[in-house]
N, C-alpha and C positions, 0 to 999 in steps of 0.2 A: 334138571339134568345137571350132574357134574361133569367137569371137563378136566382131562389130564393133558399138560404140555410136556412133551418129550424133550429133555434139556440134559440128558446125560452123555451125550456123544462127546468123544475126544475132539472131534473137529480136525482130523489129520489133514484134509485137503485145505483147510484154511490156515495152516501154518505158514509164517511164523506168528500170525495175529492171534492164534489160540494158544501160544506157549505161556502167555501170562494172563490171558483173558478167556473165559469160557465163551463159546460161541453164542450162547443166548444174550450175552451182554454186549457183543459187538453192536456198534450203532448204525441205525437207519435214520437218516434225516434228523440227526442230533439226539436220537432216543435209543436205548437198548432194544433190541429186536423182540425180546420177550414182553416187553412193556407194550408193544404194538399189539401183540396177540391178546393180552390181557385187556387192552382197551377194546378190541373187537368183541371179545367174548362178553364183557360187561355190557356192551351196547346191545348185545342179543339177549340180555336177561340171565346170562350164565355168570354166576359170581361165586360158586364153590369150586375151587381149583386145587388140583393135585400137581405137583412138579417133581419130577425125578431129577436127581443130579448125582454126578461122579466128579469127573475133572474139574478141579477149581470150583467145586459146587459151593463151598462156603462164601464165595463172592456173590452168587446168586442170593442166598439167603440173606446176606448182609444188605444187599441192594433192595430186595422186595419185602423182607420181614414177614409179617403176617397178611400182608395185602391190604390192610386197612387203609394205607395211604393212597391206594389206587382203586378203592371201593369194592374190594372183593376179599374172599376169605381163603387164605393159601394153606394147604397142608404140603409137607415134603416127604418124599421117599428116597432117602439116601441109598446109593448103590456103591459097591466095592469099586477099588480102581479097575479101569477096564470096562466098566458098566456090565449090564446084563443083555444086551441086545434089546431090541424092541419088544419082542414076545415076553422075554424074562423080566424086563422092566415094568411092563404093564401088570404081569402076573403078581409081582411083589407088591405093587400098589393096590391090588384089589380090596384089601381090607380098609383102605381109605376111600375107595370109590363106591363101595355098597353093592347092594344086590340088584340094583336096577341097570338098564343100559346107561352107557356113559360115552362122552365125546373125547376123542383123541385127536391132537394136533401136533404135527411134527414142529418142533422148535425152530427149524432152520428153513422155514418157508416164508415167503411174502404173498400175501393175497387179500383180496376184498371180498372173499366168500362170506354170504350172509348166514350165520349159524343159527339163527332163531328158527329156521324150519325144519332142522335135522330131527328125523324121528327113525325109529326101527320098526319096521313092519311086522306083523303078526307071523310067528314061525320062523323069523329070520334071527341070525346070530351076529350079523354084521351089515352095514350099509356103508358104501365106499364112494367118495367123491373122485371121479376120474377127470383128467384134463388133457388137452391137446399135447402130443409129445413135443417135449423141447428138443433142441438141436442135439444136446448131449445124451439124449435117451430116445432115439428115433423109433425103436422097435416097440416101445410101449410095455405095458404089463398085462392088462386084461381087456376084454371086450364086453360089449353090452348086447343083450338081447332083450329088448323091451326095457324093463326096470331090473332085469336080473343081470348080474355079473356073471360072465363066463370065462373060461380059461383059454379056450380055443376059439379065436375069431379072426375073420379076415382083416377087420379093422380094429387095431388094438390102440387103447389109450393108456395114459400114464397115471399110476396111482398118486393122488396129490399129497398124501400124507394126513388126510382129513377122513375121519371115519367114526362111526357109532358102532360100539361093540356091547354085546351082552356078556355078562361074566362066564355064562356057560360055554362061550367059545374056548375057554382056557381049561375046561375040565379034562383031566387025564394028562396034564402035562406034568410030568414028574421032575424034569430037569430044571435047573435054576436059570441057565443060560441058553437062550434060544430065539430065533428069529420069528417074526410074525407071519411071514409069507407061507410058510407050509400050513399053518393053521387056516389061513384064508383059502388056500387052494383046496384043501379038504372039505371045507364048509361050502365052497363054490361047487365041488362035484356033488354034494347033496342037495343043492338048490337052496342054501340057507343064506346066500349073500345077495343083497339088493345094491343098487348103484345109480349114479347120475352122472352125467356129463356136464361139467361146469366149464364155460367158455370166458369167463371173466378174467380178472387179474390173477396171475399165479406165477411164482417164480421159486425155484429151488436154489437157494443162496448157498451153494456148496464150495466156492472158491473165492479168493480175494477179488479176482477179476469181476465176478458177478456182483459181489458186493459193492465194489467201486462203481460199476456200471449203474447199478440201482440208484445209489446215492447221487450220481451225477444226473440221472434222469428226474428224480424227484426235486432236486435243486434247479433243474432246467425248467 
């Protein structure tokens, strides 16, 4: 399975840190965040990677190169200034990802999720990893009914930014810039999205304060 790391975001909430450094290159425990993702994916046997970039993306390419120094093979999907949002970014990268289901990981999360067991079930277009709601997102995104993701549920969980998608999920999307959520909600209504609740380590590193808190925790 190929994997895509989403790395094109401007990182507005991380400013001023991201004024000169792209968010994926901000350091966690002395190493760029994106390298932690690559290490975890490689440990799960996933070595063919696609990375999209926009804001200051040339720094990402200069740092990672073709990935050989990290034991992986990296292809890049450049995007225009302002990026294409998540859905548009994935769609642009589809020629690099191929015709089989692929894994996508948000570049601005920290997790110990074990990627090696991720699969897409028969007849499904997506499989989502859901986590407990963090303090900054108490209402969550989706619910679970058995192994199926549902849009309306009494207990809602937060989408972790980790998912497996079939290229067919993006069929019929004519626009270039669009979010992923509407595609997922439409597929959920059709019963084409499975999911799981992961209760391990996960953090959305969306602000300098969360970045600093995680670094303090790891150093401690």
